[in-house]
N, C-alpha and C positions, 0 to 999 in steps of 0.2 A: 257347270258346277265340277269340280274335280277335287277328290277328296281321296289322300295317301295315308298309308297306315302301314307301320312296321310289326309285322308275326311274328315275334323272334321264339325260337324253339325252347327257349330257357322258360319262358312264362305259361308255357302249355305243356299237358302229357297227353299220350294215347290219340283219342278222337275229339279234343278239345278245340284244336286250332281249326279243324275243318268245320266242326260246330261253330265255332264264331265267323267264319267265312258265309258257312249257308245261312246264318240268322242277316250276319250284316246285308248280305245280295237282296235275300228275300225282302228286307227293310227298305233298302235302296229301290226295288222293282215297286214294292205299295207306297212309298213316298211320291213316284212316276205318275200313279194312276190317276190323281186329279187333273195333271195338265195333259194325258195320255193323247187324249180324242184332239185337243188344239195342237198339238205337236205334228200332228197329221203326216207321220211317218209310214213310207211303203214299209210293208212285211218284211220282215229281217231277213229271208232267203232270195226275195227280190230287188234289196236295197243297193245292192251292188258291194256291200259292206262285204271284206273277206277278213278272216284269221290272220292275224300277226300278234307274236308275243310283245311286250311292253318290253323299251331297253332295260328295264330293271331284273328283267325276266330270271328267275332263280337266286335274286340278294336278298330276299325276305322282304323288299319293299313293294306297297301293292296300290297301283294309284285307279281307284275308282271312278269311273266317268257314266254318265247319265247317257241315253240312246241319243238326244240331237248331239253330242258331242262326237259319238263312236260314228253316225252318219255324217257330221261334217267330214272327219278324218277319212272314212272309208275303210277303217280296218278298225278292228277288237281285238284283245286277248279273250281267252274263255269269261273271265267274270262279266264283261262289258257286253258279251254277246248273250249271256245268260239273263241277265239283268232285263235288254231288251225282248229277249222272248217269252221271259215270264209275263211281262207287260201286255202283249200281244196274246198269248193263252189269256189271262185273265181278262181282257177287255172284250175276250171272243166269249166267255164265260165257261172257260175250261179248267176243270182243276190241275194245277203244277206246282210244285216245288223246286226246290234247288238242292242236288246231292252234291256233295264237297268228299273229295277222297284223296289221300295223299299219292302222288305219282313221281316217284323217286325223290326229289329234294323239295319238290313244291307241292302247292294244293291245286287239283283239277276241279271246274266245277261243271257240272252236267243239267238237263233238265229231267225231273221227274213229272210223269205225267199223272200224276195223283197227287193227296195232301199226307199221302204217309209212304212206308215202304215200298207198298205193293205194286204200284203201277211200273211200266216200262220206262227206259231212259231214254233221252234223245242226245247228242251232243254237237251242238250248234259249232265247235271247233271244226271236228272232223267234217261237218258239212259245209264248211265254208273254206276250207282248204288245210288245215292242219295234217301234220303226217300222224299217222296213227303209231302209236308205240308199239 
């Protein structure tokens, strides 16, 4: 499944766009939970998947993909990696959420190891090959 969205700056102010992205990614991950065990995917960090930005990087177009597609492609951008990581953390019983922040001209997403803002963050993109800003 591939879902595409255009997140234009004219429609959102302040932290509204990152909040939209946070909610969307957590929703996609929750929707993946029923088939998660059936997909039988390896842990993200042992999967061979690497970070790679999408061709539309920085254009305002976001193409969301679910973990099986990311695994088949062997690469994903930050949102695809976060969806996968949320699923595996939730499946293992760990509290986790998404954190979305403006990073220059785009929104970057990370894992938060709590359901609120108190937990530490984890950046699957950096751990899978992205260059740190």
